[in-house]
C-alpha positions in Angstrom: 148.2 109.8 61.9 145.2 110.5 64.2 145.6 110.9 68.0 143.0 109.4 70.3 142.3 110.3 73.9 141.7 113.4 76.0 143.9 116.3 76.6 145.0 117.2 80.1 142.7 120.3 80.1 139.6 118.3 79.2 140.3 115.8 82.0 140.8 118.6 84.5 137.6 120.3 83.5 135.6 117.1 83.9 137.2 116.4 87.3 136.4 120.0 88.4 132.7 119.6 87.3 132.4 116.3 89.1 133.9 117.9 92.2 131.5 120.8 92.1 128.5 118.5 91.7 129.6 116.3 94.5 130.0 119.3 96.8 126.5 120.5 95.9 125.0 117.1 96.6 126.8 116.7 100.0 125.7 120.2 101.1 122.1 119.6 100.1 122.0 116.2 102.0 123.0 117.9 105.3 119.3 118.8 106.1 118.2 115.3 105.3 120.8 113.8 107.6 119.7 116.1 110.5 116.0 115.1 109.9 117.1 111.4 109.8 118.9 111.8 113.1 115.8 113.5 114.6 113.6 110.7 113.3 115.9 108.1 115.0 115.7 110.1 118.3 111.9 110.1 118.2 111.8 106.4 117.4 114.2 105.7 120.2 112.1 107.6 122.7 109.0 105.7 121.6 110.9 102.5 122.1 112.1 103.5 125.5 108.6 104.5 126.6 107.1 101.2 125.4 109.8 99.2 127.1 109.4 101.1 130.4 105.6 100.4 130.2 106.2 96.7 129.6 108.6 96.7 132.5 106.1 98.5 134.7 103.5 95.8 134.0 105.9 92.9 134.8 106.2 91.8 138.4 109.9 90.9 138.0 111.1 94.1 136.4 111.8 97.5 137.9 111.7 98.2 141.6 108.8 95.8 142.1 105.2 95.3 140.9 103.9 98.4 139.1 107.1 100.3 139.3 109.6 101.6 136.8 113.4 101.2 136.9 114.9 103.7 139.1 117.3 106.3 137.6 119.6 108.7 139.3 119.4 111.3 136.4 121.9 113.0 134.2 122.9 111.3 131.0 122.2 107.9 129.6 122.0 106.2 133.0 120.0 103.1 132.1 121.9 100.6 130.0 119.1 98.0 129.9 115.4 98.2 130.7 115.4 95.0 132.7 116.4 93.6 136.1 116.6 89.9 135.7 117.4 89.4 132.0 114.3 87.3 131.4 112.9 88.8 129.3 115.0 91.9 128.5 112.6 94.6 127.5 115.2 96.9 125.8 118.8 95.7 125.8 120.7 97.8 125.3 118.9 101.1 125.6 119.7 103.1 122.5 122.0 106.1 122.6 121.6 109.4 120.7 122.9 109.2 117.1 125.5 112.0 117.9 125.7 111.5 121.7 127.4 114.8 122.4 126.5 118.1 123.9 122.7 118.6 124.2 122.2 115.6 121.9 122.1 112.8 124.6 119.3 111.0 126.1 119.0 112.5 129.6 117.0 110.9 132.4 115.2 112.8 135.1 116.0 111.2 138.5 113.2 109.1 139.9 115.2 107.1 142.5 113.8 109.2 145.4 110.2 108.4 144.5 108.4 105.7 146.5 106.9 103.9 144.7 108.9 104.6 141.5 105.8 105.3 139.5 107.2 108.0 137.1 110.0 108.3 134.6 111.2 110.9 132.0 113.9 110.9 129.4 114.5 113.7 127.0 116.8 115.0 124.3 117.3 118.0 122.0 116.3 117.7 118.4 118.3 119.3 115.6 115.3 121.3 114.5 115.7 123.3 117.7 112.8 121.6 119.6 113.1 119.1 122.4 111.6 115.6 122.6 110.6 113.7 125.7 109.1 110.4 126.8 107.6 109.8 130.2 105.0 107.8 132.0 102.5 110.4 130.5 103.5 109.6 126.9 105.8 111.1 124.3 106.1 114.7 123.0 108.3 115.9 120.2 107.6 119.6 119.9 108.8 121.0 123.2 110.3 124.5 123.0 112.6 123.9 126.0 114.0 121.0 127.9 111.4 119.6 130.3 111.8 120.3 134.0 111.1 117.6 136.6 107.7 119.1 137.3 106.9 119.1 133.5 107.7 115.4 133.3 105.6 114.5 136.3 102.5 116.5 135.5 102.0 116.6 131.7 103.0 114.8 128.6 106.1 116.8 129.2 
């Protein structure tokens, strides 16, 4: 009589090998996931900058003709880049993929400007750099978070 099948030891060895391989793959994907989150952050900032420029050009958006939407600063303070819902330039404004700690889209306050002709939003990237979008353009290789004067005078 011949027995067919696997012994318990053989099954445990195969399960252990699969577990080790799964662990190696998951660890190696960590860097790729961080790069993917950074790519999403950069794409979101480009989208925000484009929507703010479209709003600036519209007479019925922002604080008036040739003005941006006013922000009070600190965190993701704009939920929609729009004032009258027709059209909505960016609804809703995207949030950071992790949205915790330094990894949030932070707006520099522009509500005291008259006219509201400047804006700046920035976030930290997981590669240690900072990224920003402003009325001057987008930058993705900043070594520190942009100050208000950085946002207003340069592509931050």
